[in-house]
C-alpha positions as CSV (number, residue, x, y, z in Angstrom):
1,M,0.0,0.0,0.0
2,D,1.4,3.3,-0.9
3,E,1.3,6.6,0.9
4,K,-1.4,8.1,-1.3
5,T,-3.8,5.2,-0.9
6,F,-3.1,5.3,2.9
7,Y,-4.0,9.1,3.2
8,S,-7.2,8.5,1.1
9,L,-8.2,5.8,3.4
10,M,-7.5,7.9,6.4
11,E,-9.6,10.7,5.0
12,R,-12.4,8.4,4.2
13,I,-12.3,7.0,7.8
14,E,-12.3,10.7,9.2
15,R,-15.3,11.7,7.1
16,S,-17.0,8.5,8.2
17,N,-16.2,9.3,11.9
18,A,-17.4,12.9,11.4
19,G,-20.7,11.6,10.0
20,Q,-21.1,9.3,13.0
21,E,-20.4,12.1,15.5
22,K,-22.9,14.3,13.7
23,Y,-25.6,11.6,14.1
24,A,-24.6,10.8,17.6
25,R,-25.0,14.5,18.5
26,R,-28.5,14.5,17.0
27,Q,-29.4,11.3,18.7
28,Y,-28.2,12.8,22.0
29,R,-30.2,15.9,21.5
30,M,-33.3,14.0,20.5
31,S,-32.9,11.9,23.8
32,Q,-32.7,15.0,25.7
33,I,-35.9,16.3,24.1
34,T,-37.6,13.0,24.7
35,A,-36.6,13.1,28.4
36,L,-37.8,16.7,28.7
37,A,-41.1,15.8,27.1
38,S,-41.5,12.7,29.4
39,I,-40.9,14.8,32.5
40,L,-43.4,17.5,31.4
41,I,-46.1,14.7,30.7
42,L,-45.4,13.3,34.1
43,A,-45.8,16.7,35.7
44,V,-49.1,17.2,33.9
45,V,-50.3,13.8,35.1
46,I,-49.3,14.5,38.6
47,Y,-50.9,17.9,38.6
48,T,-54.1,16.6,37.1
49,A,-54.3,13.6,39.6
50,S,-53.7,16.1,42.5
51,I,-56.6,18.3,41.3
52,L,-59.0,15.4,40.3
53,I,-58.5,12.9,43.2
54,P,-59.9,15.2,45.9
55,K,-62.8,16.1,43.6
56,I,-63.5,12.5,43.0
57,N,-63.3,11.9,46.7
58,V,-65.8,14.6,47.5
59,T,-68.1,13.4,44.8
60,Y,-68.0,9.8,46.3
61,Q,-68.8,11.1,49.8
62,N,-71.8,13.1,48.3
63,M,-72.9,10.1,46.5
64,Q,-72.9,8.1,49.8
65,L,-74.8,10.8,51.6
66,I,-77.4,10.9,48.8
67,L,-77.7,7.2,49.0
68,E,-78.3,7.3,52.8
69,D,-80.9,10.0,52.3
70,M,-82.6,8.0,49.6
71,Q,-82.8,5.0,52.0
72,V,-84.3,7.1,54.7
73,I,-86.8,8.6,52.3
74,T,-87.7,5.2,50.9
75,S,-88.2,3.9,54.4
76,E,-90.4,6.8,55.5
77,L,-92.4,6.4,52.4
78,A,-92.9,2.8,53.1
79,D,-94.0,3.6,56.7
80,A,-96.3,6.4,55.4
81,D,-97.9,4.1,53.0
82,L,-98.4,1.4,55.7
83,N,-99.8,4.0,58.1
84,R,-102.2,5.2,55.4
85,A,-103.2,1.6,54.7
86,I,-104.0,1.1,58.4
87,Q,-105.9,4.3,58.6
88,N,-108.1,3.3,55.5
89,L,-108.7,-0.2,56.9
90,S,-109.8,1.4,60.2
91,E,-112.1,3.8,58.4
92,V,-113.7,0.8,56.6
93,I,-113.9,-1.5,59.7
94,E,-115.3,1.1,62.0
95,P,-118.7,1.3,60.4
96,L,-118.9,-2.5,60.2
97,A,-118.0,-2.7,63.9
98,Q,-120.8,-0.5,64.7
99,V,-123.2,-2.5,62.5
100,F,-122.2,-5.7,64.3
101,G,-122.2,-4.0,67.7
102,R,-125.9,-3.4,67.3
103,F,-126.7,-7.0,67.0
104,R,-125.4,-7.8,70.5
């Protein structure tokens, strides 16, 4: 191998290395951008969770209170219907009792 060929090969290797360095710098920069984007997304998720979780908790507690109130109202309505039925029955039976009381 002569000196000219050797220098030409060395220049070719240097150009190849320069291209590889250029792409390595680009890859490094893109990995920095990706890391920054990931950190920003994580921050948004944490912020959103910190805002929504308390609201969800309050909503859940309100739903439980509403459910308890609905159970009380349902129970009271059932009792009111039963009381009304007993009163209606009393109104019907009272005249009958008076009729049968006359036969004694």
